[in-house]
C-alpha positions as CSV (number, residue, x, y, z in Angstrom):
1,X,-15.6,20.1,-7.4
2,X,-16.4,21.1,-3.8
3,X,-19.0,19.0,-2.1
4,X,-20.0,20.7,1.1
5,X,-22.1,17.7,2.3
6,X,-19.2,15.2,1.8
7,X,-16.9,17.7,3.5
8,X,-19.2,17.9,6.5
9,X,-19.4,14.2,6.7
10,X,-15.6,13.8,6.5
11,X,-14.9,16.5,9.1
12,X,-17.6,15.2,11.5
13,X,-15.3,12.1,12.2
14,X,-11.8,11.8,13.5
15,X,-9.2,11.2,10.7
16,X,-5.9,9.4,10.8
17,X,-3.4,10.0,8.1
18,X,-1.5,7.0,6.7
19,X,1.7,7.1,4.6
20,X,-0.3,6.7,1.5
21,X,-2.8,9.4,2.3
22,X,0.0,11.8,3.3
23,X,1.9,11.0,0.1
24,X,-1.2,11.6,-2.0
25,X,-1.9,14.9,-0.2
26,X,1.6,16.1,-0.9
27,X,1.5,15.0,-4.5
28,X,-1.9,16.1,-5.5
29,X,-4.4,17.4,-2.8
30,X,-7.3,17.3,-5.3
31,X,-6.8,13.5,-5.6
32,X,-6.7,13.3,-1.7
33,X,-10.0,15.2,-1.8
34,X,-11.5,12.8,-4.3
35,X,-10.3,9.6,-2.6
36,X,-10.8,10.4,1.1
37,X,-13.4,13.2,1.3
38,X,-15.6,12.3,-1.7
39,X,-14.9,8.6,-1.0
40,X,-14.4,8.1,-4.8
41,X,-11.2,6.0,-4.5
42,X,-10.1,4.0,-7.5
43,X,-9.8,0.3,-6.9
44,X,-6.2,-0.6,-7.9
45,X,-5.9,-4.0,-9.5
46,X,-2.4,-3.5,-11.0
47,X,-0.6,-6.8,-11.2
48,X,2.6,-5.5,-9.5
49,X,0.6,-4.1,-6.5
50,X,-1.3,-7.4,-6.1
51,X,2.0,-9.4,-6.4
52,X,3.5,-7.1,-3.8
53,X,0.6,-7.7,-1.4
54,X,0.8,-11.4,-2.0
55,X,4.5,-11.6,-1.2
56,X,4.0,-9.6,2.1
57,X,1.2,-12.0,3.0
58,X,3.2,-15.2,2.2
59,X,6.2,-13.9,4.2
60,X,4.6,-12.3,7.2
61,X,1.2,-14.0,7.6
62,X,1.0,-17.1,5.4
63,X,-2.0,-18.4,7.4
64,X,-4.1,-15.6,5.9
65,X,-3.3,-16.2,2.2
66,X,-6.6,-17.9,1.4
67,X,-8.5,-15.3,3.3
68,X,-7.0,-12.4,1.4
69,X,-6.6,-13.9,-2.1
70,X,-8.7,-16.0,-4.5
71,X,-6.5,-18.3,-6.5
72,X,-7.9,-18.8,-10.1
73,X,-7.1,-21.6,-12.5
74,X,-5.3,-20.4,-15.6
75,X,-3.8,-16.9,-16.1
76,X,-5.4,-13.7,-15.0
77,X,-6.1,-11.0,-17.6
78,X,-3.8,-8.0,-18.3
79,X,-3.9,-5.0,-16.0
80,X,-6.1,-3.0,-18.4
81,X,-8.6,-5.8,-18.8
82,X,-8.7,-6.3,-15.0
83,X,-9.5,-2.6,-14.5
84,X,-12.3,-2.9,-17.0
85,X,-13.7,-6.0,-15.3
86,X,-13.4,-4.4,-11.9
87,X,-15.3,-1.4,-13.1
88,X,-18.0,-3.7,-14.6
89,X,-18.4,-5.4,-11.3
90,X,-19.5,-2.0,-9.8
91,X,-22.5,-1.8,-12.2
92,X,-23.8,-5.4,-12.4
93,X,-24.5,-8.2,-10.0
94,X,-24.5,-10.8,-12.9
95,X,-22.3,-13.7,-11.9
96,X,-22.6,-15.4,-15.3
97,X,-19.9,-13.8,-17.5
98,X,-21.8,-14.7,-20.7
99,X,-25.0,-12.9,-19.6
100,X,-23.4,-9.5,-18.9
101,X,-25.0,-6.8,-20.9
102,X,-23.0,-5.4,-23.8
103,X,-23.9,-1.9,-22.6
104,X,-22.2,-2.6,-19.2
105,X,-19.0,-3.7,-21.0
106,X,-19.0,-0.8,-23.4
107,X,-19.7,1.7,-20.6
108,X,-16.7,0.4,-18.6
109,X,-14.5,0.5,-21.7
110,X,-15.4,4.2,-22.0
111,X,-14.8,4.8,-18.3
112,X,-11.3,3.2,-18.6
113,X,-10.7,4.8,-22.0
114,X,-9.7,1.4,-23.4
115,X,-10.1,0.3,-27.1
116,X,-11.8,3.5,-28.0
117,X,-9.7,3.7,-31.2
118,X,-11.4,0.6,-32.6
119,X,-14.0,1.3,-35.2
120,X,-17.0,-0.8,-33.9
121,X,-18.5,-1.8,-30.7
122,X,-18.3,-5.4,-31.8
123,X,-14.5,-5.1,-32.0
124,X,-14.4,-3.6,-28.5
125,X,-16.7,-6.3,-27.1
126,X,-14.5,-9.0,-28.6
127,X,-11.6,-7.8,-26.6
128,X,-13.5,-8.5,-23.3
129,X,-15.7,-11.4,-24.2
130,X,-12.9,-14.0,-24.0
131,X,-13.6,-17.4,-22.6
132,X,-10.3,-17.4,-20.7
133,X,-11.5,-14.4,-18.6
134,X,-14.6,-16.3,-17.2
135,X,-12.8,-17.8,-14.2
136,X,-11.4,-14.3,-13.2
137,X,-14.9,-12.8,-13.4
138,X,-16.3,-15.6,-11.2
139,X,-13.8,-14.8,-8.5
140,X,-13.7,-11.0,-8.8
141,X,-17.5,-10.4,-9.0
142,X,-18.8,-8.8,-5.8
143,X,-15.7,-9.6,-3.7
144,X,-13.2,-7.5,-1.9
145,X,-10.3,-9.9,-2.1
146,X,-7.4,-9.8,-4.6
147,X,-7.4,-12.4,-7.3
148,X,-4.2,-14.2,-8.5
149,X,-3.5,-17.1,-10.7
150,X,-1.6,-20.2,-9.7
151,X,1.5,-19.2,-11.7
152,X,1.7,-15.9,-9.7
153,X,1.3,-17.7,-6.4
154,X,4.1,-20.2,-7.3
155,X,6.3,-17.3,-8.4
156,X,5.7,-15.4,-5.1
157,X,6.4,-18.6,-3.0
158,X,9.7,-19.0,-4.8
159,X,10.6,-15.4,-4.0
160,X,9.8,-16.0,-0.3
161,X,12.2,-18.9,-0.5
162,X,14.8,-16.6,-2.0
163,X,14.3,-14.0,0.7
164,X,14.6,-16.5,3.5
165,X,17.7,-18.1,1.9
166,X,19.5,-14.8,2.6
167,X,21.2,-15.3,6.0
168,X,20.8,-11.7,7.1
169,X,17.1,-11.7,6.2
170,X,16.6,-15.0,7.9
171,X,18.3,-13.8,11.1
172,X,16.4,-10.5,11.0
173,X,12.9,-11.8,10.5
174,X,12.9,-14.4,13.3
175,X,9.2,-14.9,14.1
176,X,9.4,-15.2,17.9
177,X,6.4,-15.5,20.1
178,X,7.0,-14.3,23.7
179,X,6.1,-17.5,25.5
180,X,7.3,-16.6,28.9
181,X,7.6,-13.4,30.9
182,X,11.4,-13.1,30.8
183,X,11.7,-13.7,27.1
184,X,13.9,-10.8,25.9
185,X,12.6,-10.7,22.3
186,X,9.1,-9.8,21.0
187,X,8.2,-9.8,17.3
188,X,5.2,-8.3,15.5
189,X,4.1,-8.9,11.9
190,X,1.6,-6.9,9.8
191,X,0.7,-4.9,13.0
192,X,-2.0,-2.3,12.7
193,X,-1.1,0.7,14.7
194,X,-2.4,4.2,15.3
195,X,-1.2,7.2,17.3
196,X,-2.4,10.6,18.3
197,X,-0.4,13.6,17.2
198,X,0.3,16.4,19.7
199,X,-0.9,19.8,18.5
200,X,-2.8,18.4,15.6
201,X,-6.5,17.5,15.2
202,X,-5.8,14.4,13.2
203,X,-3.9,11.2,14.0
204,X,-1.7,8.7,12.3
205,X,-2.1,5.1,11.3
206,X,-0.4,2.3,9.4
207,X,0.3,-1.4,9.1
208,X,3.9,-2.1,10.0
209,X,5.4,-5.1,8.2
210,X,7.6,-6.3,11.0
211,X,9.2,-5.0,14.2
212,X,11.2,-6.6,16.9
213,X,11.9,-5.5,20.5
214,X,15.0,-6.8,22.1
215,X,15.1,-5.9,25.8
216,X,18.6,-7.2,26.2
217,X,20.1,-5.1,23.4
218,X,17.6,-2.3,24.2
219,X,16.7,-2.0,20.5
220,X,13.6,-1.8,18.5
221,X,14.2,-3.0,14.9
222,X,11.6,-2.0,12.3
223,X,11.7,-3.7,8.9
224,X,9.8,-2.8,5.7
225,X,9.8,-5.2,2.8
226,X,10.0,-3.6,-0.6
227,X,9.7,-5.2,-4.1
228,X,11.1,-3.1,-6.9
229,X,10.9,-3.3,-10.7
230,X,14.4,-1.8,-10.8
231,X,17.8,-3.0,-9.5
232,X,19.2,-2.8,-6.0
233,X,21.7,-0.1,-7.1
234,X,18.7,2.2,-7.9
235,X,16.9,1.7,-4.6
236,X,18.3,4.9,-3.1
237,X,16.6,6.9,-6.0
238,X,13.4,4.9,-5.4
239,X,13.3,5.9,-1.8
240,X,13.2,9.5,-2.8
241,X,10.9,9.1,-5.8
242,X,8.2,7.3,-3.8
243,X,8.9,9.1,-0.5
244,X,9.7,5.8,1.2
245,X,11.6,7.9,3.7
246,X,8.2,9.3,4.8
247,X,6.8,5.8,5.3
248,X,9.8,5.0,7.5
249,X,9.2,8.1,9.5
250,X,5.5,7.2,9.9
251,X,6.3,3.7,11.0
252,X,8.9,4.8,13.5
253,X,6.5,7.3,15.1
254,X,3.7,4.6,15.2
255,X,5.9,2.0,16.9
256,X,7.5,4.4,19.4
257,X,4.0,5.6,20.4
258,X,2.6,2.1,20.8
259,X,5.3,0.3,22.9
260,X,5.4,0.2,26.6
261,X,6.9,3.1,28.5
262,X,9.9,1.0,29.4
263,X,10.8,0.7,25.7
264,X,10.5,4.3,24.7
265,X,14.2,5.1,25.3
266,X,15.4,2.1,23.2
267,X,17.5,2.6,20.2
268,X,15.5,2.6,17.0
269,X,16.9,0.7,14.0
270,X,15.2,0.8,10.6
271,X,15.9,-1.5,7.7
272,X,14.5,-1.9,4.2
273,X,14.5,-5.5,3.1
274,X,14.5,-5.3,-0.7
275,X,14.1,-7.9,-3.5
276,X,14.7,-6.4,-7.0
277,X,13.6,-7.4,-10.5
278,X,16.4,-10.0,-10.8
279,X,15.4,-11.5,-7.4
280,X,18.6,-10.0,-5.8
281,X,18.1,-9.5,-2.1
282,X,19.7,-6.9,0.2
283,X,19.0,-5.4,3.6
284,X,19.5,-1.6,3.5
285,X,20.3,-0.2,7.0
286,X,19.2,3.4,7.6
287,X,21.8,5.3,9.6
288,X,20.8,7.1,12.8
289,X,21.7,10.5,11.1
290,X,19.4,9.7,8.2
291,X,16.6,8.7,10.5
292,X,17.0,11.9,12.4
293,X,16.9,13.9,9.1
294,X,13.7,12.1,8.1
295,X,12.1,12.9,11.4
296,X,12.7,16.6,10.8
297,X,11.3,16.3,7.3
298,X,8.3,14.4,8.7
299,X,7.6,17.4,11.1
300,X,7.5,19.6,8.0
301,X,5.1,17.2,6.3
302,X,2.8,17.3,9.2
303,X,2.7,21.1,9.1
304,X,1.8,21.0,5.4
305,X,-0.9,18.4,6.1
306,X,-2.3,20.5,8.9
307,X,-2.5,23.5,6.6
308,X,-4.6,21.6,4.0
309,X,-6.7,19.8,6.6
310,X,-7.6,22.8,8.9
311,X,-8.0,25.3,6.1
312,X,-9.8,22.8,3.9
313,X,-7.7,23.8,0.9
314,X,-7.2,20.9,-1.5
315,X,-7.0,22.6,-4.9
316,X,-3.2,22.9,-5.1
317,X,-0.1,21.6,-3.3
318,X,1.2,23.5,-0.3
319,X,4.0,25.4,-2.0
320,X,1.7,26.7,-4.7
321,X,-1.1,27.7,-2.3
322,X,1.5,29.6,-0.2
323,X,3.1,31.3,-3.2
324,X,6.5,29.7,-2.8
325,X,7.0,28.6,-6.4
326,X,8.9,30.8,-8.8
327,X,10.4,30.4,-12.2
C-alpha cells in the first residue's frame, strides 16, 4: 500500500543505502518500502543471526559483549517462540511473565501464524506459558539488545578460539593500534563508515568488520567474517546466493572513500574469513580480476537503486518494471 505521508517523511531526509537495504531492494522492492519507508521492519531474533552477531562481537570488540548482549541462565526458547515473545513485547509493558494477558499471547500467535492448527486457545497458551521461558522474557522485555544463553556464549567463545588458532587468520587479524606517527600499520574493527556517491542523490553506509592499512606494503586489506551453515566447499555458491559479492563491493567503496588521500592509490585486497558448520576455517582471497568485475556489477546495482529511488517505484523488481523479463 502506498503511504504518501510516510513517503514524504522518507524523502525529506538524506538516505544512505547499506548492503542489506540494497540487497532487499533488488530482491523485493515492496519489502524495502515496508522496512525503510513505512518503517515497519521486522525484528529478527533468529538464533543463527544472533549467534553470528555474537561471534563478530567476541572476535572484533570483546569489550562490548555485555553492552550488546544479555546473557540468560538456562536455554533460550526456539526461534518461533522467540519471535512470538518479541512480538508480545511490542504490545505490553508487563515485566512479570505470569501476568501477561492471554489475549496478548493469542494475538501474537496469530500475528506469527504459530500453533493455529491446535484446536483450543488453552492448547496454544500452554505452548507459551512455560516456566523455562520466564528468564528470557525478563531480559527481552523492552530492551534493544540481543539475548543469548550461557551455552551459546560458551560455544561462540570456542569458535573464536578455533578461528584464532588458524595461523593465517591470526596473522591477518592483528589488532594493532597506531601508537606512534611512523607506525606503518593501522587496523580498524567494526568501523562505521559512510560515503557520498557521485551523480546520485543517496549515499552509502556500512559497518566494516576489519581493515588494515599497511603503508610499507602500500596495501589496504579488507576482511569480512562469515559463518555458514554449509561447508567450505559450498561457500562460492553462498557468495552468489546471498550477494556477498555486493557486500564486498560496498565495503571496498566505503573504505576507499574514507581513507586519507595518500592511501587512495594503495592496492586493495579483500578476504572472506569463513568458519563453516563443522568449524572448519579458511581464508578466501578475492582476486583482483574478480574485485574489478564486482565493481562493474556494483555500478549496475546503483543504477537500479537510483531508478527505484528517484521514480519512487517499489512494486516490482527493476527487470520487471522495465519489461526485461520474457518466457
